[in-house]
N, C-alpha and C positions, 0 to 999 in steps of 0.2 A: 919704453919698454920697464913694467912693474919688476921688482926685486921679491923673491919668494919669501914670505915673513918666516922667520927660524921656527916659530913657535908651531907651523903646520908641520915643517920636517918632524920635530921632535913629538907633536900628539901623535904621527905616524909609528915611529918607533915606539912610543909608549903602548900603542894599540896592540901591537906584535906580541908584546910582553903579557898583556893582559888577557887577550884569548888564546893564547898557548897554552891555558889551563883548562880550555872547553873540554867536556867530555865526548864531544862528538867531532868528527872531521871537519873542520870549516871549509868553506868557499872562500879562495883569497886570490887575487891578484894583483899585478902592478901594471903602471903606465905613466904615459905623459900625457900635461892638457895642457890648454891654455885658455884663460879667461879674458872676453873682451869686453870691456864696460865704457858705455856713455854715461858720465853724469851729469847733473841737471845744471850743473854751474855754468856761469856765463863764458862763452867763448873758450870752455873747457876742451880738451882733446881726448879723443877715445883712448883708453888705456888698455894696454895688453900684457898678461901677466902670465908666463909660464909655470906651470906648478907639476910635481911627480903626483902621481894619484896611486892610494894604494887603497883597495878594497878587500874588506876582511868581514866575515860574516858568520856564526855561529847560532845555536839555541838561545844564547844568553846576550850576544854582544854583537853589534853592528858599527863598522866604520867607513867611512866613504868618503874621498876628498878633504874637505874639512870640516866634516859634522859625524859624530860618534853618538852611539843610543847604547846604553844599558836595557834590555828588554825584561820586562815585567812580566807575571804570569798574565797569560791571555785567558778571557772570557769566551768559550763556544756557546754560541747564542744557538744556533741550527748548523747541518751538515756545510751549508753555503755561507754563512755568517758567524763572525767572531768581533770581538773587540780585543782593541793590543793597545799595551800601555808602555809608556817608556821614560826613562830619564835622559834628556836631551844635552848635549854638550857642542857648540859651534863655533869656529873662528868666524868673525865679520869683519869684513875688509873696509868697512865705510870709511870716509874719514877725507881729508886732503891737506896739502901743503901748500903754504903761501906762493911757490912759484907753479902752483898746477894751471893757474890762469890769473890774468891781470886784475879781475872782481876780487880776487884774494891775497893781493900785496897788502901787507900790514897786518894779516888777520892771523891769530895765533895757531898754530896746527891743530887739527882735529884728527885723533887717533881710532883706529879700529879697536879690536879686543876680544878675549874669550867671552861668550855668553852661555848660560844654563839656564834648564828648566826642565819641565815635564808635556808629555802630549798623549793624547789618543788617539786611536784612527778603527773607525768602523767600516771593516771590510764586507761588502756584499755582492751580489750579482749585479746590480744596477749601476752603483757608482760608489768610489769609496770616498768616505768624508773623514776630514782629520781637524782636528783643532789640537795647538799647543801654546804654551806660556813661558817664554826666557826672557832672563833680564841679564845685564851687563855688570858679569862678575867681575871684570877688569876695573870699574869704576871711572871710566873715563868719562861716560856718557850719564851715566845713572838711569840709563835707559830701561824701556820694558817693552815687550811687543807680544802681541795677541793675534794670532793667526787662525781663521777658519778658513776651509778649504775642502774642494772635491776634484778628484780626477779619475780618470777611467784609462786604462789600458786596452790598446785594440791590437790584437797579432794578425798583421796584413798578410803575414807568409812565415814559413819557417824561421826564417833570417830577421825579418823585421816586425817593430813592436813600436807603436806609437801611443804615447802618454800625453792627450791635453789636460791643461789644470786651470783653475779659477779658484783665485785666494785675494779674501779682505783681510788686511793686516793693520792692525791698529797701533798706533806708536805714543808714548806717553809723551808730556811736553818737556822733557829733561831730553830726551832722545831729539827731537824735533829742533829745539832750542838751540842744543849743542852744534849741530850739523848744519843748520840752517839760520840760525840766529846773529846777530851782529851786536857784540857788546859795543856800550857806551865808549869804551878807549880804542875800540876799532872803528868807530863811525868815521867818515870822512865827507866832505859837501857830495861825492858822487854816490856815496853808500850811506845812507841812514841807518842809526840803530833801528834793531829790528828785533823783538821778541816773539816766540813763534810758539803756537800752543799745541796740544794733542791735535792728531791727524788720521785719517783713515784713506789708506791705499788701496787701490785695485790692483792684483797682480794677474795677468795672464800669462800662461807658457805652454810649452810644448816640449818633452823630450821624446828624440827618435834613437831606439838602439839598433844596430845592426850588428848580428853575429855571425860571421865567415863561417865558423865552426866552432868546436866547443872549446876553444883557447883562444879566440881572436875575436876583439870585438870593437866596432868603432861606436861613440855615443857624442850627440849633439844635443844641447838644450838652448833652447831659447826662450828669452822672459821679455816682458814689457810692462813696468809700473807705471800706471797712472796717476799723478801727483795729485794730492789734495789741496785746495786753496793757501792752507796754511804753509806749504811750501812752495807753491807758486808765486805767493805774495813776498815771499823773500828779495831783499834787493840783490842777493848773491845768484839767481836764478833766473833764467831766461828760457827754459824749455817748460813743455807740459808734462813730459814722462822721462824716464830712464829706462835704458834696456841693458842687456847682458846677454852674452853668448858663452857657451861654454862647450869646448869639444875635446875629447879625451879617445886616444887608444890604449884599450886595455889586453893584458895578456892574463889570462886564468889558467891557474895551475891543475 
């Protein structure tokens, strides 16, 4: 079972202070959740990480889980279309310890970290399109990520909403080599040195939200990432994809 990073809890507390100065009444709630992740490393076990969940949103700021956004002025194109802009910060839980799998023994620890950048979203009646660019502010991987995606919410009833999405994510060579490369000092007869390059992964997911009433809600988010050859060719990897399931219960005030 994973341990909740203290930076997530700290970010939650900081966000409360920041948005308390907003001019309008925010929507906010608290809850608990668990992240279940299967990483692609050889013989690695599925990881389960419980986390506290805070949702806070007003006109200027949005915080949910491990992601925060400062909202910039939107551009209204018509009654049904607008462009939203924002500055993004998030915690990335990628990485591993040498005891996570046998293939990783003797490898230096790879750390996650805080990422930051900017994003744009085009809301329209057909499908919402979005793009964002972020980079590793912590400097652990010196990584950069560019995402292009589409999602559409379907209100199947007053209580149930489903939102499928399709995303293409481009990671720079620093990121891919940090998490999937093998340094010369880490090479062994069964684990050759490997230097990874820039890659383009495809992410498919769906988010389901069931609102029991105005205060209680259950959310499930399922995501699968199809890995490009630059990752699949790593001697550390024996899967063609990685997947993640996030479940949470929220109470809204």
